[in-house]
C-alpha positions as YAML, in Angstrom:
chain: A
units: angstrom
residues:
- id: 1
  name: UNK
  ca: [0.00, 0.00, 0.00]
- id: 2
  name: UNK
  ca: [2.83, 2.39, 0.90]
- id: 3
  name: UNK
  ca: [4.49, 1.86, -2.49]
- id: 4
  name: UNK
  ca: [1.15, 2.35, -4.28]
- id: 5
  name: UNK
  ca: [0.58, 5.64, -2.48]
- id: 6
  name: UNK
  ca: [4.14, 6.76, -3.28]
- id: 7
  name: UNK
  ca: [3.68, 5.87, -6.93]
- id: 8
  name: UNK
  ca: [0.36, 7.76, -7.08]
- id: 9
  name: UNK
  ca: [1.91, 10.83, -5.45]
- id: 10
  name: UNK
  ca: [4.76, 10.69, -7.94]
- id: 11
  name: UNK
  ca: [2.33, 10.41, -10.85]
- id: 12
  name: UNK
  ca: [0.35, 13.39, -9.55]
- id: 13
  name: UNK
  ca: [3.54, 15.39, -9.02]
- id: 14
  name: UNK
  ca: [4.85, 14.65, -12.50]
- id: 15
  name: UNK
  ca: [1.45, 15.39, -14.03]
- id: 16
  name: UNK
  ca: [1.46, 18.73, -12.24]
- id: 17
  name: UNK
  ca: [4.97, 19.41, -13.54]
- id: 18
  name: UNK
  ca: [3.84, 18.54, -17.06]
- id: 19
  name: UNK
  ca: [0.92, 20.97, -16.88]
- id: 20
  name: UNK
  ca: [3.19, 23.69, -15.51]
- id: 21
  name: UNK
  ca: [5.73, 23.03, -18.28]
- id: 22
  name: UNK
  ca: [2.99, 23.43, -20.91]
- id: 23
  name: UNK
  ca: [2.09, 26.83, -19.45]
- id: 24
  name: UNK
  ca: [5.74, 27.92, -19.41]
- id: 25
  name: UNK
  ca: [6.34, 26.60, -22.92]
- id: 26
  name: UNK
  ca: [4.49, 29.61, -24.28]
- id: 27
  name: UNK
  ca: [6.95, 31.92, -22.56]
- id: 28
  name: UNK
  ca: [10.11, 30.03, -23.49]
- id: 29
  name: UNK
  ca: [11.49, 29.68, -26.99]
- id: 30
  name: UNK
  ca: [13.75, 27.01, -28.41]
- id: 31
  name: UNK
  ca: [17.48, 27.78, -28.20]
- id: 32
  name: UNK
  ca: [18.77, 29.61, -31.26]
- id: 33
  name: UNK
  ca: [22.03, 28.94, -33.09]
- id: 34
  name: UNK
  ca: [23.44, 31.90, -31.17]
- id: 35
  name: UNK
  ca: [22.51, 30.24, -27.85]
- id: 36
  name: UNK
  ca: [24.03, 26.92, -28.91]
- id: 37
  name: UNK
  ca: [27.20, 28.66, -30.06]
- id: 38
  name: UNK
  ca: [28.20, 29.07, -26.40]
- id: 39
  name: UNK
  ca: [28.40, 25.30, -25.87]
- id: 40
  name: UNK
  ca: [29.65, 24.44, -29.35]
- id: 41
  name: UNK
  ca: [32.03, 26.74, -31.24]
- id: 42
  name: UNK
  ca: [32.81, 28.93, -28.22]
- id: 43
  name: UNK
  ca: [33.73, 26.01, -25.94]
- id: 44
  name: UNK
  ca: [37.26, 26.97, -24.77]
- id: 45
  name: UNK
  ca: [38.25, 23.35, -24.07]
- id: 46
  name: UNK
  ca: [37.07, 21.52, -27.16]
- id: 47
  name: UNK
  ca: [40.17, 22.34, -29.21]
- id: 48
  name: UNK
  ca: [42.18, 20.08, -26.90]
- id: 49
  name: UNK
  ca: [40.14, 16.97, -27.77]
- id: 50
  name: UNK
  ca: [42.27, 14.35, -29.55]
- id: 51
  name: UNK
  ca: [41.79, 11.02, -31.29]
- id: 52
  name: UNK
  ca: [44.32, 8.19, -30.97]
- id: 53
  name: UNK
  ca: [45.15, 5.04, -32.88]
- id: 54
  name: UNK
  ca: [44.87, 2.94, -29.74]
- id: 55
  name: UNK
  ca: [42.26, 3.88, -27.12]
- id: 56
  name: UNK
  ca: [42.33, 1.54, -24.10]
- id: 57
  name: UNK
  ca: [39.43, 1.26, -21.69]
- id: 58
  name: UNK
  ca: [39.76, 0.02, -18.10]
- id: 59
  name: UNK
  ca: [36.83, -1.82, -16.58]
- id: 60
  name: UNK
  ca: [36.36, -3.08, -13.02]
- id: 61
  name: UNK
  ca: [34.15, -6.09, -12.30]
- id: 62
  name: UNK
  ca: [32.95, -6.89, -8.79]
- id: 63
  name: UNK
  ca: [31.27, -10.12, -7.75]
- id: 64
  name: UNK
  ca: [29.79, -10.17, -4.24]
- id: 65
  name: UNK
  ca: [26.72, -9.81, -2.06]
- id: 66
  name: UNK
  ca: [28.59, -7.53, 0.34]
- id: 67
  name: UNK
  ca: [28.28, -3.74, 0.40]
- id: 68
  name: UNK
  ca: [31.33, -1.79, -0.79]
- id: 69
  name: UNK
  ca: [32.89, 1.47, -1.89]
- id: 70
  name: UNK
  ca: [35.80, 1.48, -4.35]
- id: 71
  name: UNK
  ca: [38.00, 4.42, -5.29]
- id: 72
  name: UNK
  ca: [40.68, 4.81, -7.96]
- id: 73
  name: UNK
  ca: [43.11, 7.64, -7.25]
- id: 74
  name: UNK
  ca: [40.71, 8.55, -4.42]
- id: 75
  name: UNK
  ca: [37.84, 9.14, -6.86]
- id: 76
  name: UNK
  ca: [34.68, 7.02, -6.31]
- id: 77
  name: UNK
  ca: [34.19, 4.55, -9.16]
- id: 78
  name: UNK
  ca: [31.97, 1.86, -7.63]
- id: 79
  name: UNK
  ca: [29.65, 1.48, -4.66]
- id: 80
  name: UNK
  ca: [26.78, -0.71, -3.59]
- id: 81
  name: UNK
  ca: [24.73, -0.41, -0.42]
- id: 82
  name: UNK
  ca: [21.81, -2.61, -1.38]
- id: 83
  name: UNK
  ca: [20.76, -6.23, -1.82]
- id: 84
  name: UNK
  ca: [21.91, -6.19, -5.44]
- id: 85
  name: UNK
  ca: [24.34, -9.05, -5.97]
- id: 86
  name: UNK
  ca: [26.08, -10.97, -8.74]
- id: 87
  name: UNK
  ca: [28.67, -9.38, -10.99]
- id: 88
  name: UNK
  ca: [28.62, -5.65, -11.77]
- id: 89
  name: UNK
  ca: [30.92, -3.90, -14.24]
- id: 90
  name: UNK
  ca: [32.19, -0.34, -13.79]
- id: 91
  name: UNK
  ca: [34.22, 1.68, -16.33]
- id: 92
  name: UNK
  ca: [37.01, 3.48, -14.46]
- id: 93
  name: UNK
  ca: [38.80, 5.64, -17.05]
- id: 94
  name: UNK
  ca: [37.15, 8.68, -15.42]
- id: 95
  name: UNK
  ca: [39.55, 8.33, -12.47]
- id: 96
  name: UNK
  ca: [42.67, 7.79, -14.61]
- id: 97
  name: UNK
  ca: [44.28, 11.12, -15.57]
- id: 98
  name: UNK
  ca: [47.43, 9.74, -17.20]
- id: 99
  name: UNK
  ca: [49.54, 6.63, -17.67]
- id: 100
  name: UNK
  ca: [51.43, 5.12, -14.76]
- id: 101
  name: UNK
  ca: [50.72, 3.70, -11.35]
- id: 102
  name: UNK
  ca: [47.13, 4.11, -10.13]
- id: 103
  name: UNK
  ca: [45.97, 3.88, -6.50]
- id: 104
  name: UNK
  ca: [43.11, 1.51, -5.67]
- id: 105
  name: UNK
  ca: [41.14, 1.73, -2.42]
- id: 106
  name: UNK
  ca: [38.77, -1.12, -1.50]
- id: 107
  name: UNK
  ca: [36.38, -0.88, 1.45]
- id: 108
  name: UNK
  ca: [33.94, -3.75, 2.07]
- id: 109
  name: UNK
  ca: [31.03, -3.88, 4.51]
- id: 110
  name: UNK
  ca: [28.51, -6.54, 5.63]
- id: 111
  name: UNK
  ca: [25.70, -7.28, 3.20]
- id: 112
  name: UNK
  ca: [22.14, -5.97, 3.18]
- id: 113
  name: UNK
  ca: [19.24, -8.35, 3.77]
- id: 114
  name: UNK
  ca: [16.70, -5.80, 2.51]
- id: 115
  name: UNK
  ca: [16.74, -2.15, 1.43]
- id: 116
  name: UNK
  ca: [16.89, -0.88, 5.01]
- id: 117
  name: UNK
  ca: [18.62, -3.67, 6.92]
- id: 118
  name: UNK
  ca: [22.35, -4.34, 6.96]
- id: 119
  name: UNK
  ca: [23.97, -7.19, 8.86]
- id: 120
  name: UNK
  ca: [26.37, -6.23, 11.61]
- id: 121
  name: UNK
  ca: [29.16, -8.63, 10.67]
- id: 122
  name: UNK
  ca: [30.60, -10.48, 7.72]
- id: 123
  name: UNK
  ca: [29.71, -14.15, 7.21]
- id: 124
  name: UNK
  ca: [31.31, -17.46, 6.31]
- id: 125
  name: UNK
  ca: [33.61, -16.70, 3.33]
- id: 126
  name: UNK
  ca: [32.71, -20.07, 1.81]
- id: 127
  name: UNK
  ca: [29.19, -18.69, 1.35]
- id: 128
  name: UNK
  ca: [29.83, -14.96, 0.97]
- id: 129
  name: UNK
  ca: [32.96, -13.74, -0.78]
- id: 130
  name: UNK
  ca: [34.26, -10.70, -2.64]
- id: 131
  name: UNK
  ca: [36.11, -10.73, -5.98]
- id: 132
  name: UNK
  ca: [37.38, -7.73, -7.92]
- id: 133
  name: UNK
  ca: [39.08, -7.71, -11.33]
- id: 134
  name: UNK
  ca: [40.39, -4.84, -13.46]
- id: 135
  name: UNK
  ca: [40.78, -5.51, -17.16]
- id: 136
  name: UNK
  ca: [42.07, -3.47, -20.09]
- id: 137
  name: UNK
  ca: [40.54, -3.66, -23.54]
- id: 138
  name: UNK
  ca: [40.03, -1.46, -26.61]
- id: 139
  name: UNK
  ca: [38.06, -1.18, -29.83]
- id: 140
  name: UNK
  ca: [40.14, -2.02, -32.91]
- id: 141
  name: UNK
  ca: [38.61, -1.86, -36.40]
- id: 142
  name: UNK
  ca: [35.11, -2.13, -34.97]
- id: 143
  name: UNK
  ca: [35.87, -5.16, -32.78]
- id: 144
  name: UNK
  ca: [36.64, -5.29, -29.10]
- id: 145
  name: UNK
  ca: [40.13, -6.46, -28.20]
- id: 146
  name: UNK
  ca: [40.42, -9.50, -25.94]
- id: 147
  name: UNK
  ca: [40.48, -8.17, -22.34]
- id: 148
  name: UNK
  ca: [43.76, -8.31, -20.43]
- id: 149
  name: UNK
  ca: [43.64, -8.68, -16.65]
- id: 150
  name: UNK
  ca: [45.75, -6.06, -14.88]
- id: 151
  name: UNK
  ca: [44.64, -6.76, -11.29]
- id: 152
  name: UNK
  ca: [42.81, -9.47, -9.35]
- id: 153
  name: UNK
  ca: [41.65, -9.24, -5.75]
- id: 154
  name: UNK
  ca: [39.77, -11.53, -3.37]
- id: 155
  name: UNK
  ca: [39.03, -10.64, 0.23]
- id: 156
  name: UNK
  ca: [41.84, -12.23, 2.27]
- id: 157
  name: UNK
  ca: [41.10, -15.19, 4.52]
- id: 158
  name: UNK
  ca: [44.17, -14.50, 6.70]
- id: 159
  name: UNK
  ca: [45.52, -11.35, 8.34]
- id: 160
  name: UNK
  ca: [49.01, -9.87, 7.89]
- id: 161
  name: UNK
  ca: [50.40, -12.30, 10.50]
- id: 162
  name: UNK
  ca: [49.01, -15.33, 8.70]
- id: 163
  name: UNK
  ca: [46.21, -15.90, 11.21]
- id: 164
  name: UNK
  ca: [42.76, -16.95, 10.01]
- id: 165
  name: UNK
  ca: [40.33, -14.01, 10.06]
- id: 166
  name: UNK
  ca: [37.21, -14.47, 12.15]
- id: 167
  name: UNK
  ca: [34.61, -13.13, 9.73]
- id: 168
  name: UNK
  ca: [31.86, -13.44, 12.36]
- id: 169
  name: UNK
  ca: [33.50, -10.51, 14.19]
- id: 170
  name: UNK
  ca: [34.48, -8.46, 11.15]
- id: 171
  name: UNK
  ca: [32.53, -5.22, 10.56]
- id: 172
  name: UNK
  ca: [34.57, -3.89, 7.62]
- id: 173
  name: UNK
  ca: [37.64, -4.60, 5.51]
- id: 174
  name: UNK
  ca: [39.90, -2.02, 3.88]
- id: 175
  name: UNK
  ca: [42.79, -2.60, 1.47]
- id: 176
  name: UNK
  ca: [45.04, -0.24, -0.49]
- id: 177
  name: UNK
  ca: [46.50, -1.59, -3.76]
- id: 178
  name: UNK
  ca: [48.01, -0.25, -6.98]
- id: 179
  name: UNK
  ca: [47.82, -1.18, -10.65]
- id: 180
  name: UNK
  ca: [49.46, 0.19, -13.79]
- id: 181
  name: UNK
  ca: [47.44, 1.77, -16.58]
- id: 182
  name: UNK
  ca: [48.59, 2.99, -19.98]
- id: 183
  name: UNK
  ca: [46.40, 5.61, -21.65]
- id: 184
  name: UNK
  ca: [47.21, 7.92, -24.60]
- id: 185
  name: UNK
  ca: [45.75, 11.05, -23.00]
- id: 186
  name: UNK
  ca: [46.89, 13.31, -20.17]
- id: 187
  name: UNK
  ca: [44.21, 15.22, -18.27]
- id: 188
  name: UNK
  ca: [44.61, 17.95, -15.67]
- id: 189
  name: UNK
  ca: [41.46, 16.93, -13.82]
- id: 190
  name: UNK
  ca: [41.79, 17.81, -10.15]
- id: 191
  name: UNK
  ca: [45.58, 17.34, -10.00]
- id: 192
  name: UNK
  ca: [46.31, 21.09, -9.72]
- id: 193
  name: UNK
  ca: [43.15, 22.09, -7.87]
- id: 194
  name: UNK
  ca: [42.85, 23.64, -4.41]
- id: 195
  name: UNK
  ca: [43.46, 21.27, -1.50]
- id: 196
  name: UNK
  ca: [40.63, 21.66, 1.01]
- id: 197
  name: UNK
  ca: [41.27, 21.43, 4.73]
- id: 198
  name: UNK
  ca: [38.83, 19.11, 6.50]
- id: 199
  name: UNK
  ca: [39.09, 21.41, 9.52]
- id: 200
  name: UNK
  ca: [37.12, 23.91, 7.43]
- id: 201
  name: UNK
  ca: [34.47, 21.34, 6.52]
- id: 202
  name: UNK
  ca: [31.55, 23.46, 7.84]
- id: 203
  name: UNK
  ca: [32.41, 26.40, 5.58]
- id: 204
  name: UNK
  ca: [33.31, 24.09, 2.69]
- id: 205
  name: UNK
  ca: [30.02, 22.23, 3.03]
- id: 206
  name: UNK
  ca: [28.08, 25.50, 2.85]
- id: 207
  name: UNK
  ca: [29.74, 26.28, -0.49]
- id: 208
  name: UNK
  ca: [29.06, 22.81, -1.86]
- id: 209
  name: UNK
  ca: [25.43, 22.85, -0.71]
- id: 210
  name: UNK
  ca: [24.94, 26.25, -2.38]
- id: 211
  name: UNK
  ca: [26.31, 24.84, -5.63]
- id: 212
  name: UNK
  ca: [24.09, 21.76, -5.42]
- id: 213
  name: UNK
  ca: [21.04, 23.92, -4.70]
- id: 214
  name: UNK
  ca: [21.77, 26.10, -7.73]
- id: 215
  name: UNK
  ca: [22.25, 23.04, -9.95]
- id: 216
  name: UNK
  ca: [19.09, 21.43, -8.57]
- id: 217
  name: UNK
  ca: [17.07, 24.57, -9.31]
- id: 218
  name: UNK
  ca: [18.39, 24.68, -12.88]
- id: 219
  name: UNK
  ca: [17.19, 21.08, -13.25]
- id: 220
  name: UNK
  ca: [13.76, 22.03, -11.92]
- id: 221
  name: UNK
  ca: [13.58, 25.02, -14.27]
- id: 222
  name: UNK
  ca: [14.74, 22.85, -17.21]
- id: 223
  name: UNK
  ca: [17.59, 25.26, -17.98]
- id: 224
  name: UNK
  ca: [19.39, 22.85, -20.28]
- id: 225
  name: UNK
  ca: [21.69, 25.43, -21.84]
- id: 226
  name: UNK
  ca: [22.87, 26.74, -18.47]
- id: 227
  name: UNK
  ca: [23.46, 23.20, -17.22]
- id: 228
  name: UNK
  ca: [25.65, 22.49, -20.24]
- id: 229
  name: UNK
  ca: [27.60, 25.71, -19.77]
- id: 230
  name: UNK
  ca: [28.43, 24.65, -16.21]
- id: 231
  name: UNK
  ca: [29.98, 21.41, -17.47]
- id: 232
  name: UNK
  ca: [32.17, 22.45, -20.42]
- id: 233
  name: UNK
  ca: [35.48, 21.33, -18.89]
- id: 234
  name: UNK
  ca: [33.93, 18.21, -17.41]
- id: 235
  name: UNK
  ca: [32.37, 17.48, -20.81]
- id: 236
  name: UNK
  ca: [35.73, 17.81, -22.53]
- id: 237
  name: UNK
  ca: [37.51, 15.50, -20.07]
- id: 238
  name: UNK
  ca: [34.66, 12.97, -20.18]
- id: 239
  name: UNK
  ca: [34.82, 12.94, -23.97]
- id: 240
  name: UNK
  ca: [38.60, 12.51, -23.91]
- id: 241
  name: UNK
  ca: [38.77, 9.55, -21.52]
- id: 242
  name: UNK
  ca: [35.74, 8.02, -23.29]
- id: 243
  name: UNK
  ca: [37.32, 8.70, -26.72]
- id: 244
  name: UNK
  ca: [34.30, 10.57, -28.11]
- id: 245
  name: UNK
  ca: [34.96, 12.87, -31.06]
- id: 246
  name: UNK
  ca: [33.86, 16.49, -31.29]
- id: 247
  name: UNK
  ca: [30.97, 15.74, -33.65]
- id: 248
  name: UNK
  ca: [29.48, 13.20, -31.24]
- id: 249
  name: UNK
  ca: [29.94, 15.55, -28.28]
- id: 250
  name: UNK
  ca: [28.24, 18.42, -30.13]
- id: 251
  name: UNK
  ca: [25.39, 16.17, -31.25]
- id: 252
  name: UNK
  ca: [24.82, 14.99, -27.67]
- id: 253
  name: UNK
  ca: [24.76, 18.58, -26.40]
- id: 254
  name: UNK
  ca: [22.33, 19.74, -29.06]
- id: 255
  name: UNK
  ca: [20.00, 16.81, -28.36]
- id: 256
  name: UNK
  ca: [20.17, 17.45, -24.61]
- id: 257
  name: UNK
  ca: [19.27, 21.13, -25.00]
- id: 258
  name: UNK
  ca: [16.44, 20.18, -27.35]
- id: 259
  name: UNK
  ca: [14.99, 17.22, -25.43]
- id: 260
  name: UNK
  ca: [15.64, 17.92, -21.75]
- id: 261
  name: UNK
  ca: [12.83, 20.50, -21.34]
- id: 262
  name: UNK
  ca: [10.35, 17.76, -22.32]
- id: 263
  name: UNK
  ca: [11.47, 15.29, -19.66]
- id: 264
  name: UNK
  ca: [9.05, 14.60, -16.82]
- id: 265
  name: UNK
  ca: [10.56, 14.20, -13.35]
- id: 266
  name: UNK
  ca: [10.72, 15.73, -9.91]
- id: 267
  name: UNK
  ca: [13.96, 16.43, -8.08]
- id: 268
  name: UNK
  ca: [14.67, 14.62, -4.82]
- id: 269
  name: UNK
  ca: [15.04, 16.79, -1.74]
- id: 270
  name: UNK
  ca: [18.55, 17.84, -0.82]
- id: 271
  name: UNK
  ca: [18.64, 16.29, 2.65]
- id: 272
  name: UNK
  ca: [20.17, 13.45, 4.67]
- id: 273
  name: UNK
  ca: [23.55, 13.96, 3.02]
- id: 274
  name: UNK
  ca: [27.18, 14.15, 4.08]
- id: 275
  name: UNK
  ca: [30.05, 16.13, 2.61]
- id: 276
  name: UNK
  ca: [32.68, 13.77, 1.19]
- id: 277
  name: UNK
  ca: [36.29, 14.65, 0.35]
- id: 278
  name: UNK
  ca: [37.83, 12.87, -2.64]
- id: 279
  name: UNK
  ca: [40.88, 13.22, -4.87]
- id: 280
  name: UNK
  ca: [43.24, 13.67, -1.93]
- id: 281
  name: UNK
  ca: [41.01, 16.47, -0.58]
- id: 282
  name: UNK
  ca: [40.83, 18.30, -3.92]
- id: 283
  name: UNK
  ca: [37.35, 17.04, -4.91]
- id: 284
  name: UNK
  ca: [34.05, 17.43, -3.06]
- id: 285
  name: UNK
  ca: [30.61, 15.86, -3.23]
- id: 286
  name: UNK
  ca: [27.40, 15.36, -1.26]
- id: 287
  name: UNK
  ca: [26.39, 11.75, -0.66]
- id: 288
  name: UNK
  ca: [23.15, 10.38, 0.81]
- id: 289
  name: UNK
  ca: [23.70, 8.83, 4.25]
- id: 290
  name: UNK
  ca: [20.41, 7.00, 4.85]
- id: 291
  name: UNK
  ca: [19.01, 3.82, 3.35]
- id: 292
  name: UNK
  ca: [17.76, 2.99, 0.81]
- id: 293
  name: UNK
  ca: [19.87, 5.60, -1.03]
- id: 294
  name: UNK
  ca: [22.96, 5.42, 1.18]
- id: 295
  name: UNK
  ca: [26.18, 5.91, -0.76]
- id: 296
  name: UNK
  ca: [24.55, 7.51, -3.80]
- id: 297
  name: UNK
  ca: [24.97, 11.11, -4.97]
- id: 298
  name: UNK
  ca: [22.60, 13.57, -3.31]
- id: 299
  name: UNK
  ca: [21.74, 14.97, -6.74]
- id: 300
  name: UNK
  ca: [18.83, 12.74, -7.71]
- id: 301
  name: UNK
  ca: [15.61, 12.87, -9.70]
- id: 302
  name: UNK
  ca: [12.46, 10.77, -9.50]
- id: 303
  name: UNK
  ca: [10.53, 9.66, -12.57]
- id: 304
  name: UNK
  ca: [8.21, 6.98, -13.90]
- id: 305
  name: UNK
  ca: [9.44, 4.25, -16.23]
- id: 306
  name: UNK
  ca: [7.52, 2.99, -19.28]
- id: 307
  name: UNK
  ca: [5.33, 0.87, -16.97]
- id: 308
  name: UNK
  ca: [4.56, 3.80, -14.64]
- id: 309
  name: UNK
  ca: [6.76, 2.35, -11.92]
- id: 310
  name: UNK
  ca: [8.54, 4.96, -9.76]
- id: 311
  name: UNK
  ca: [12.29, 5.13, -10.32]
- id: 312
  name: UNK
  ca: [15.13, 7.33, -9.12]
- id: 313
  name: UNK
  ca: [18.38, 8.17, -10.89]
- id: 314
  name: UNK
  ca: [21.48, 9.69, -9.33]
- id: 315
  name: UNK
  ca: [23.85, 12.13, -11.02]
- id: 316
  name: UNK
  ca: [27.39, 12.05, -9.69]
- id: 317
  name: UNK
  ca: [28.29, 15.69, -9.14]
- id: 318
  name: UNK
  ca: [31.89, 16.10, -8.03]
- id: 319
  name: UNK
  ca: [33.29, 19.60, -7.61]
- id: 320
  name: UNK
  ca: [36.76, 21.14, -7.46]
- id: 321
  name: UNK
  ca: [38.26, 24.61, -7.31]
- id: 322
  name: UNK
  ca: [40.64, 25.09, -10.25]
- id: 323
  name: UNK
  ca: [44.06, 26.61, -9.72]
- id: 324
  name: UNK
  ca: [43.81, 30.39, -9.62]
- id: 325
  name: UNK
  ca: [40.03, 30.37, -9.15]
- id: 326
  name: UNK
  ca: [37.87, 31.13, -6.13]
- id: 327
  name: UNK
  ca: [34.82, 29.28, -7.46]
- id: 328
  name: UNK
  ca: [33.72, 25.67, -7.44]
- id: 329
  name: UNK
  ca: [33.29, 23.89, -10.76]
- id: 330
  name: UNK
  ca: [32.11, 20.47, -11.87]
- id: 331
  name: UNK
  ca: [34.96, 18.07, -12.63]
- id: 332
  name: UNK
  ca: [33.21, 14.64, -12.67]
...
């Protein structure tokens, strides 16, 4: 009954939004070529975008029923705080700025038995285990290259002294590893950005919350052009590590500006979050702290799928303060 009521409220809310959008559509006009010029020809970063003969992709696969958070170079690339199990694949190029040794942080927690209930301890490793692999592959002449394993990890059964771990008393497990990646690009990313002091977390959080609130309002107002303008550098770096060309990037931006105002959704409230420091304290984000959305970005929108079932999607919104700037910007 509770889910039915929630679904009905969501339908009513989205219907109300749709009616409001129709009223506002009379006032708003479609973006002109002059408007689009700001996110196309006038993009100051796009001239740096390059194509390469060999474009490797790094993918992480995780097989477990346990909860976890994984970072590469202290950037979040994978997390799961739900009952979802089996094998999940995560592309991780977004955290790789250049070739060389990459830092891998693995934190594992007891599993969830339902959306709001997490066990206190780990369980028998013969029944519940954790495997992580990182592979490198690439597209060559339209075909995907055979993946090459660059790292394999399984939760240890023994501690550093060779003693069997008592999983029935284990509440978390953390390991720091490295692997080597070879990519053709070099990105600045957050490497030269301001280092934030956690002692100033109250003031820093106020700045991040203000940014999230502004972004959230732009989503509500369907300001597609402004949203794209806020992400020009992020869009360039995303295109580079994903190996998208300029034509594809421009096409995606034009379609977004055209189609986004027609989307039906309501934004989730900005509450029950925690400020998180990433990228060796150079990157910031707000993350939900309560189940069933624990561990997900606090920038979320609710919508109905094709069967009118309520759904929620989360947009990772990681901020940094570029060198020489006093403002926060989106970096991932």
